[in-house]
C-alpha positions as CSV (number, residue, x, y, z in Angstrom):
1,X,-19.8,38.7,91.0
2,X,-21.4,35.6,89.4
3,X,-23.1,33.1,91.8
4,X,-23.8,29.5,90.9
5,X,-27.3,28.4,90.3
6,X,-28.6,24.9,91.0
7,X,-27.4,23.6,87.6
8,X,-23.9,25.1,88.0
9,X,-23.5,23.5,91.4
10,X,-24.8,20.1,90.2
11,X,-22.4,20.1,87.2
12,X,-19.4,20.9,89.4
13,X,-20.3,18.4,92.1
14,X,-20.8,15.7,89.4
15,X,-17.4,16.5,88.0
16,X,-15.8,16.1,91.4
17,X,-17.4,12.7,91.9
18,X,-16.4,11.6,88.4
19,X,-12.8,12.6,89.0
20,X,-12.7,11.0,92.5
21,X,-13.5,7.7,90.7
22,X,-10.9,8.3,88.1
23,X,-8.2,9.1,90.6
24,X,-9.0,6.0,92.6
25,X,-8.8,3.8,89.5
26,X,-5.4,5.3,88.7
27,X,-4.1,4.7,92.3
28,X,-5.4,1.1,92.2
29,X,-3.6,0.5,88.9
30,X,-6.7,0.1,86.8
31,X,-5.5,2.9,84.5
32,X,-2.0,3.7,83.1
33,X,-0.6,7.2,83.4
34,X,-1.1,7.6,79.6
35,X,-4.8,6.7,80.1
36,X,-5.1,9.0,83.1
37,X,-3.3,12.0,81.6
38,X,-6.2,13.4,79.5
39,X,-8.6,13.0,82.4
40,X,-6.4,14.8,84.9
41,X,-5.6,17.6,82.5
42,X,-9.4,18.3,82.0
43,X,-9.4,18.9,85.8
44,X,-6.4,21.2,85.9
45,X,-3.9,18.6,87.3
46,X,-0.3,18.5,85.9
47,X,2.5,16.2,86.8
48,X,5.6,18.4,87.4
49,X,9.2,17.7,88.4
50,X,8.6,17.0,92.1
51,X,4.8,16.6,92.6
52,X,1.5,17.1,91.0
53,X,0.5,20.8,90.3
54,X,-3.2,21.8,90.5
55,X,-4.3,25.0,88.7
56,X,-7.5,26.5,90.0
57,X,-9.7,28.7,87.7
58,X,-10.5,32.2,88.7
59,X,-12.9,33.3,85.8
60,X,-12.0,36.8,84.6
61,X,-9.9,37.2,87.7
62,X,-12.8,37.9,90.1
63,X,-13.2,36.3,93.5
64,X,-14.4,37.2,97.0
65,X,-13.1,36.8,100.6
66,X,-14.8,33.5,101.1
67,X,-13.1,32.0,98.1
68,X,-9.7,33.6,99.0
69,X,-10.0,32.0,102.4
70,X,-10.7,28.6,100.8
71,X,-7.6,29.1,98.7
72,X,-5.6,29.8,101.9
73,X,-7.1,26.6,103.5
74,X,-6.0,24.5,100.5
75,X,-2.5,26.0,100.6
76,X,-2.2,25.2,104.3
77,X,-3.8,21.7,104.3
78,X,-2.8,20.3,101.0
79,X,0.3,22.2,99.9
80,X,3.3,23.8,101.7
81,X,1.4,26.9,102.9
82,X,1.4,29.0,99.8
83,X,0.0,29.3,96.3
84,X,1.2,30.9,93.1
85,X,-0.9,33.4,91.0
86,X,-0.3,32.9,87.3
87,X,-0.4,35.0,84.1
88,X,-3.9,33.7,83.3
89,X,-5.5,35.1,86.5
90,X,-5.5,31.6,88.0
91,X,-3.8,30.2,91.1
92,X,-1.8,27.0,91.2
93,X,-0.4,24.8,93.9
94,X,2.9,23.0,93.2
95,X,3.1,20.3,95.9
96,X,-0.1,18.3,95.5
97,X,-0.6,14.6,96.3
98,X,-2.7,12.8,93.7
99,X,-4.8,11.1,96.4
100,X,-5.8,14.6,97.8
101,X,-7.0,16.1,94.6
102,X,-10.7,14.9,94.8
103,X,-10.9,16.4,98.3
104,X,-9.4,19.7,97.1
105,X,-11.9,19.9,94.2
106,X,-14.7,19.1,96.6
107,X,-13.6,21.9,99.0
108,X,-13.4,24.3,96.0
109,X,-16.9,23.3,95.0
110,X,-18.3,24.5,98.3
111,X,-17.3,28.1,97.4
112,X,-18.3,27.9,93.7
113,X,-14.8,27.2,92.4
114,X,-13.3,24.5,90.2
115,X,-10.2,23.6,88.1
116,X,-12.1,22.7,84.9
117,X,-10.5,23.8,81.6
118,X,-7.4,25.3,83.3
119,X,-5.3,22.8,81.2
120,X,-5.6,20.5,78.3
121,X,-6.8,21.1,74.7
122,X,-9.8,23.3,75.7
123,X,-11.0,26.9,76.0
124,X,-8.9,28.0,78.9
125,X,-10.0,30.3,81.8
126,X,-11.4,33.4,80.1
127,X,-9.5,36.5,81.2
128,X,-10.5,40.1,81.5
129,X,-9.3,43.6,82.6
130,X,-8.6,43.4,86.4
131,X,-10.1,46.8,86.7
132,X,-13.4,45.7,85.1
133,X,-16.4,47.4,86.7
134,X,-14.3,49.9,88.4
135,X,-12.1,51.6,85.8
136,X,-12.8,55.2,84.9
137,X,-12.0,54.6,81.3
138,X,-14.2,51.6,80.4
139,X,-17.4,51.7,78.3
140,X,-19.0,49.0,80.4
141,X,-18.2,46.1,82.6
142,X,-16.9,43.3,80.3
143,X,-17.4,40.5,82.8
144,X,-21.0,39.7,82.0
145,X,-19.9,38.9,78.5
146,X,-17.0,36.9,79.8
147,X,-19.4,34.9,82.0
148,X,-21.9,34.4,79.1
149,X,-19.1,33.0,77.0
150,X,-17.8,30.8,79.8
151,X,-21.2,29.2,80.3
152,X,-21.8,28.8,76.6
153,X,-18.5,27.1,75.9
154,X,-17.9,25.0,79.0
155,X,-18.7,21.3,78.1
156,X,-19.8,22.4,74.7
157,X,-19.3,19.2,72.5
158,X,-17.7,21.1,69.6
159,X,-15.2,22.8,71.9
160,X,-14.3,19.7,74.0
161,X,-11.6,18.2,71.8
162,X,-9.8,21.2,70.2
163,X,-6.5,20.8,68.3
164,X,-4.8,22.7,71.1
165,X,-5.5,25.1,73.9
166,X,-7.6,28.3,73.1
167,X,-7.3,31.5,75.1
168,X,-9.9,34.3,75.2
169,X,-9.7,37.8,76.7
170,X,-12.2,40.7,76.9
171,X,-11.7,44.3,77.7
172,X,-13.8,47.5,77.5
173,X,-11.4,50.4,77.3
174,X,-8.8,51.9,75.0
175,X,-6.2,51.0,77.6
176,X,-5.3,47.3,77.3
177,X,-4.7,45.7,80.7
178,X,-5.2,42.1,79.6
179,X,-2.6,41.6,76.8
180,X,-5.4,41.5,74.2
181,X,-3.4,40.9,71.1
182,X,-1.5,38.0,72.6
183,X,-4.6,35.8,72.7
184,X,-6.1,33.3,70.3
185,X,-9.3,35.2,70.3
186,X,-9.9,38.6,71.9
187,X,-12.8,41.1,72.2
188,X,-12.7,44.8,72.9
189,X,-16.1,46.4,73.7
190,X,-16.5,49.5,71.5
191,X,-19.2,51.9,70.3
192,X,-19.8,52.5,66.6
193,X,-20.7,55.7,64.8
194,X,-24.3,55.2,65.7
195,X,-23.5,54.8,69.4
196,X,-24.3,51.1,69.4
197,X,-22.3,48.8,71.6
198,X,-20.4,45.9,70.0
199,X,-17.1,44.1,69.8
200,X,-13.9,44.8,68.0
201,X,-12.6,41.2,67.3
202,X,-9.0,39.9,67.1
203,X,-7.8,36.4,66.3
204,X,-4.5,34.5,65.9
205,X,-2.4,35.8,68.8
206,X,-0.2,33.7,71.0
207,X,3.3,33.2,72.5
208,X,5.4,30.1,72.7
209,X,7.7,28.6,70.1
210,X,6.2,30.7,67.3
211,X,4.9,34.0,68.7
212,X,2.3,36.1,66.8
213,X,0.2,39.1,67.7
214,X,-3.5,38.8,66.8
215,X,-5.0,40.5,63.8
216,X,-8.2,42.5,63.8
217,X,-10.7,40.4,61.9
218,X,-13.8,42.5,62.5
219,X,-14.0,46.2,63.6
220,X,-17.6,45.9,64.8
221,X,-19.6,42.8,65.8
222,X,-23.1,43.3,67.2
223,X,-23.2,41.9,70.7
224,X,-26.2,39.6,70.0
225,X,-24.0,37.5,67.6
226,X,-21.0,36.9,69.8
227,X,-21.5,33.2,70.3
228,X,-22.1,32.6,66.6
229,X,-18.9,34.4,65.8
230,X,-16.8,32.5,68.3
231,X,-18.2,29.3,66.8
232,X,-17.4,30.5,63.3
233,X,-13.8,31.1,64.3
234,X,-13.4,27.8,66.0
235,X,-15.0,25.9,63.1
236,X,-12.5,27.4,60.6
237,X,-9.7,26.4,62.9
238,X,-11.1,22.9,63.5
239,X,-11.4,22.4,59.7
240,X,-7.8,23.3,58.9
241,X,-5.9,22.6,62.1
242,X,-2.7,20.5,61.9
243,X,-3.6,17.8,64.4
244,X,-0.7,15.8,63.0
245,X,2.0,18.3,64.2
246,X,2.0,19.6,67.8
247,X,4.1,22.6,66.8
248,X,1.5,23.7,64.2
249,X,-1.7,23.0,66.1
250,X,-2.3,26.5,67.6
251,X,-4.8,28.7,65.8
252,X,-2.1,31.4,65.4
253,X,-0.2,29.1,63.0
254,X,-3.3,28.8,60.8
255,X,-4.1,32.5,60.8
256,X,-0.5,33.3,59.9
257,X,-0.4,30.7,57.1
258,X,-3.8,31.7,55.6
259,X,-3.1,35.4,56.2
260,X,-5.4,37.9,57.8
261,X,-7.6,38.5,54.8
262,X,-8.2,34.8,53.9
263,X,-8.8,33.7,57.5
264,X,-11.3,36.6,57.9
265,X,-13.0,35.7,54.7
266,X,-13.5,32.1,55.8
267,X,-14.7,33.1,59.3
268,X,-17.2,35.6,57.8
269,X,-18.5,32.9,55.4
270,X,-19.0,30.4,58.2
271,X,-20.6,33.1,60.3
272,X,-23.2,33.8,57.7
273,X,-24.2,30.2,57.6
274,X,-24.9,30.4,61.4
275,X,-27.1,33.5,61.4
276,X,-30.4,31.7,61.6
277,X,-31.7,33.7,64.5
278,X,-31.9,37.4,65.3
279,X,-29.8,36.8,68.4
280,X,-27.6,34.0,69.8
281,X,-29.3,34.0,73.3
282,X,-32.4,35.4,75.0
283,X,-31.9,38.9,76.3
284,X,-33.3,37.6,79.6
285,X,-30.3,35.3,79.9
286,X,-27.8,38.2,79.5
287,X,-29.8,40.3,82.0
288,X,-29.8,37.4,84.5
289,X,-26.0,37.2,84.3
290,X,-25.4,41.0,84.2
291,X,-27.5,41.4,87.4
292,X,-24.7,39.6,89.3
293,X,-22.3,42.4,88.2
294,X,-24.5,45.3,89.4
295,X,-22.1,47.9,90.9
296,X,-21.9,47.8,94.7
297,X,-23.7,50.5,96.8
298,X,-21.1,53.3,96.4
299,X,-21.4,56.2,98.7
300,X,-22.1,59.6,97.2
301,X,-20.4,62.8,98.2
302,X,-17.0,61.3,99.3
303,X,-13.9,63.5,99.2
304,X,-11.0,62.7,96.9
305,X,-8.7,64.3,99.4
306,X,-6.2,61.9,101.2
307,X,-5.3,63.3,104.6
308,X,-2.4,61.1,105.6
309,X,1.1,62.3,104.7
310,X,3.4,59.6,106.0
311,X,6.1,59.2,103.4
312,X,5.8,55.4,103.0
313,X,2.0,55.7,102.6
314,X,2.2,58.6,100.1
315,X,4.7,56.7,97.9
316,X,2.5,53.6,98.0
317,X,-0.7,55.4,97.3
318,X,0.9,57.3,94.4
319,X,2.2,54.1,92.8
320,X,-0.3,51.4,93.7
321,X,-3.7,53.1,93.1
322,X,-5.6,53.8,89.9
323,X,-8.4,56.0,89.0
324,X,-11.9,54.7,89.9
325,X,-15.1,55.6,88.1
326,X,-16.7,56.9,91.3
327,X,-15.5,60.0,93.1
328,X,-13.9,59.3,96.5
329,X,-12.9,55.8,95.5
330,X,-9.7,54.2,94.2
331,X,-8.5,50.9,92.7
332,X,-5.8,49.4,94.9
333,X,-3.1,47.2,93.4
334,X,-1.4,44.8,95.8
335,X,2.1,43.8,94.8
336,X,3.0,40.1,95.0
337,X,6.6,41.0,94.2
338,X,8.3,41.9,97.5
339,X,12.0,42.3,96.7
340,X,13.8,39.0,96.9
341,X,10.7,36.8,97.0
342,X,9.1,34.6,94.3
343,X,6.9,36.6,91.9
344,X,3.3,35.7,92.2
345,X,3.7,33.6,95.4
346,X,1.5,34.2,98.4
347,X,1.3,32.5,101.7
348,X,-1.9,31.2,103.4
349,X,-1.6,33.9,106.0
350,X,-1.3,36.6,103.4
351,X,-4.3,35.3,101.5
352,X,-6.3,35.5,104.7
353,X,-5.1,39.1,105.5
354,X,-6.1,40.2,102.0
355,X,-9.5,38.5,102.3
356,X,-10.1,40.5,105.5
357,X,-9.1,43.7,103.7
358,X,-11.5,42.9,100.8
359,X,-14.3,42.1,103.1
360,X,-13.9,45.2,105.1
361,X,-12.8,47.8,102.6
362,X,-13.7,46.6,99.0
363,X,-17.3,45.4,99.1
364,X,-15.9,41.8,99.5
365,X,-14.3,41.7,96.1
366,X,-10.8,40.8,94.9
367,X,-9.2,40.5,91.5
368,X,-6.2,38.5,90.2
369,X,-4.2,40.2,87.4
370,X,-2.3,38.7,84.5
371,X,0.8,40.3,85.9
372,X,0.7,38.1,89.0
373,X,-0.6,40.7,91.4
374,X,-3.9,41.3,93.2
375,X,-6.4,44.2,93.2
376,X,-9.0,45.6,95.6
377,X,-11.3,47.2,93.1
378,X,-13.5,49.5,95.2
379,X,-11.7,51.2,98.1
380,X,-12.8,54.5,99.6
381,X,-9.9,57.0,99.5
382,X,-10.4,57.7,103.2
383,X,-9.7,53.9,103.8
384,X,-6.5,53.8,101.9
385,X,-4.3,54.4,104.9
386,X,-5.9,51.5,106.8
387,X,-5.5,49.2,103.8
388,X,-1.9,50.2,103.5
389,X,-1.3,49.4,107.2
390,X,-2.8,46.0,106.7
391,X,-0.6,45.4,103.7
392,X,2.5,46.5,105.6
393,X,1.6,44.0,108.3
394,X,1.3,41.3,105.7
395,X,4.6,42.2,104.0
396,X,2.8,43.2,100.8
397,X,3.1,47.0,100.7
398,X,5.8,47.3,98.1
399,X,5.2,50.3,95.9
400,X,6.5,48.9,92.6
401,X,3.6,48.5,90.2
402,X,5.0,48.4,86.6
403,X,8.5,49.2,87.9
404,X,11.7,47.2,87.4
405,X,11.0,44.9,90.4
406,X,7.4,44.1,89.4
407,X,8.7,41.1,87.4
408,X,6.6,38.5,85.8
409,X,8.2,35.0,86.0
410,X,7.0,31.5,85.4
411,X,8.0,28.7,88.0
412,X,10.7,27.6,85.6
413,X,13.0,24.6,86.2
414,X,12.5,24.8,90.0
415,X,9.1,23.1,89.4
416,X,8.2,22.7,85.7
417,X,9.1,19.5,83.8
418,X,9.0,21.5,80.5
419,X,11.5,24.1,81.6
420,X,15.1,24.4,80.4
421,X,16.2,27.0,83.0
422,X,15.3,28.5,86.3
423,X,13.3,31.7,86.3
424,X,12.8,32.4,89.9
425,X,16.5,33.0,91.0
426,X,17.0,35.4,88.0
427,X,13.9,37.4,89.0
428,X,15.0,37.5,92.6
429,X,18.5,38.7,91.7
430,X,17.3,41.4,89.4
431,X,14.8,42.6,92.0
432,X,17.6,42.7,94.6
433,X,19.9,44.6,92.2
434,X,17.3,47.3,91.8
435,X,15.8,47.2,95.3
436,X,16.5,50.9,96.0
437,X,13.0,52.6,95.7
438,X,14.6,55.9,94.5
439,X,16.4,54.0,91.7
440,X,13.2,52.3,90.7
441,X,11.4,55.6,90.6
442,X,14.1,57.2,88.5
443,X,14.0,54.3,86.0
444,X,10.2,54.6,85.7
445,X,7.9,52.1,83.9
446,X,9.9,49.0,82.9
447,X,8.2,45.6,82.6
448,X,10.5,42.7,82.8
449,X,9.1,39.2,82.0
450,X,11.0,35.9,82.4
451,X,10.2,32.5,80.9
452,X,12.1,29.3,81.7
453,X,11.4,27.8,78.3
454,X,10.0,28.5,74.9
455,X,6.4,27.9,76.0
456,X,6.5,31.5,77.3
457,X,4.4,31.2,80.5
458,X,6.4,34.2,81.7
459,X,5.3,36.3,78.6
460,X,8.9,37.1,77.7
461,X,7.8,38.0,74.1
462,X,5.8,40.9,75.6
463,X,8.4,42.2,78.0
464,X,10.0,45.6,77.5
465,X,12.9,43.5,78.7
466,X,12.3,39.8,78.2
467,X,14.4,36.9,79.3
468,X,14.1,33.4,77.9
469,X,15.8,30.4,79.5
470,X,17.2,27.9,77.1
471,X,19.3,24.7,77.3
472,X,22.8,25.2,75.8
473,X,24.5,21.8,75.7
474,X,23.1,20.9,79.1
475,X,23.8,24.3,80.7
476,X,21.2,26.9,81.6
477,X,21.5,29.9,79.3
478,X,19.4,33.0,79.0
479,X,18.5,35.1,75.9
480,X,17.9,38.8,76.4
481,X,15.0,40.4,74.4
482,X,14.0,44.0,74.1
483,X,11.1,46.0,72.9
484,X,8.0,43.9,73.7
485,X,4.6,45.1,75.0
486,X,1.4,43.5,76.0
487,X,-0.5,46.8,76.3
488,X,-2.5,48.8,73.7
489,X,0.9,49.5,72.0
490,X,1.5,45.8,71.6
491,X,4.8,44.7,70.1
492,X,7.0,41.6,70.0
493,X,10.4,41.7,71.7
494,X,13.5,40.9,69.7
495,X,16.5,38.9,70.8
496,X,19.6,41.1,71.3
497,X,22.2,38.4,70.4
498,X,24.2,35.7,72.2
499,X,22.9,34.4,75.5
500,X,24.3,34.7,79.0
501,X,24.7,32.5,82.1
502,X,22.7,33.3,85.3
503,X,25.1,35.9,86.6
504,X,25.7,37.3,83.2
505,X,22.0,37.9,82.4
506,X,21.5,40.0,85.5
507,X,24.5,42.1,84.6
508,X,23.2,42.4,81.0
509,X,19.9,43.7,82.3
510,X,21.6,46.3,84.4
511,X,23.8,47.4,81.5
512,X,20.6,47.7,79.3
513,X,18.9,49.8,81.9
514,X,21.9,52.1,82.4
515,X,22.1,52.6,78.7
516,X,18.4,53.6,78.7
517,X,19.1,56.2,81.4
518,X,21.9,57.6,79.2
519,X,19.8,57.7,76.0
520,X,16.4,58.7,77.2
521,X,14.7,62.0,76.5
522,X,12.7,63.7,79.3
523,X,9.5,61.8,79.9
524,X,10.4,58.7,77.9
525,X,9.7,55.2,79.2
526,X,12.3,52.5,78.4
527,X,10.0,51.3,75.6
528,X,9.8,54.7,74.1
529,X,13.6,55.1,74.1
530,X,14.1,51.6,72.6
531,X,11.6,52.3,69.8
532,X,13.4,55.6,69.0
533,X,17.0,54.4,68.9
534,X,16.4,50.7,68.0
535,X,18.4,47.6,69.0
536,X,21.7,49.2,67.8
537,X,21.4,51.8,70.4
538,X,21.7,49.1,73.1
539,X,23.9,46.4,71.7
540,X,27.3,47.8,72.3
541,X,26.4,48.6,75.9
542,X,25.1,45.1,76.4
543,X,28.0,43.2,74.8
544,X,30.8,45.7,74.8
């Protein structure tokens, strides 16, 4: 994983000192809240319903045990003993005192972490496949490119005052584990007919009030021109962006209004103006960064056989592990969705336990996922049983990856000042309704995603079953959506009809699932059945 050099550390330390001064001036009354707001947002600090919330960046979802232990320390010292992993591979703390934020950022800086560009009108934390560098199906590790882009765009003057936030994702496999087409700008590493490596480029995706899936705007971009192309895309957006209307400022609106063909034409024209060099960056710079992502010293000749046959372990290993590129190794998914708990929440003690497991069994490496779970990317299969035992002790051994209880949910009205309805109680009630492991297994893959407002932090547009909380004349109400996907078969969920109250939405979800079990053909996922029979196949069961 990437390590700070002297310049990285000096920049982050300087930012901490600068923000310490800004916070003190706000506390002393030398700045109004309106004056302070843009400054705190540049440092990941939000003002929520009950307290400040601090969002910490985890670039492309990669961290080590030292950093995880620091996150545990922050949870214990400055919050209420826990943190919340988000759908952008970040972690946030919901009970922060303003006066403590400079000390928190200073603590983060000691382990090469920060909260820069996790909020505000900036290029947000760049996300990537949580299996990067380990997946059996990837062309190459996409994280060196993510890091190169992160360094090139952070503090770049042209990208410092964007019309709205701008989200980037990178993957390197046909399987999409990063919700590629739901981003403003996305790159898939591909090979062309000549065997050259480059990028398939997408632009114009996003959720929120007006959801759109990104269009492909280039089928092959040579890797040496990646930064010029990002600049071209951002310049076209900057030239046309509706800075006068907050609801029309995201790039997805511009792409939709211009259309795929015209937006692409303008980007390509701008791109041609920028091609003054053979490459955007010295090869030595890419090589320097890529060296930090050299694969760990895997052992050769390991067996793929797993000896343990304890039923609980077998069920967990079958559901929570994924194929690794090296024989004898597995990718381990850690569920942060114990039945009845808050999706994505993790205690300081659990963080420390997982840090211990990563250090001992996964070459000291961890990943955060956009589905609010964690990953140990490089575990020997002979160590899986020991890892499982550690997770059992930590209360994190649920075998529910991509099942009905593996629910994505935003903090909702329990914390967020923008929310219209609570998300957490709905997620907890659905998980409890389907707690039986055999029932979950019979239902199969089913991704439920819940947002407490139209801003869609819970990705409800991409849910096979999506739930959106709305305000109906001062009462919390929930719309039910079906048919979304954030994977390689990306699609946008559609609203079924009238909304429900809190108890009603849980019942409606159960009726929807039972209808799927009635309609499905052998081997069909929920999404397959929905696409085959359409909304009409479910409406009567939902509404009667």
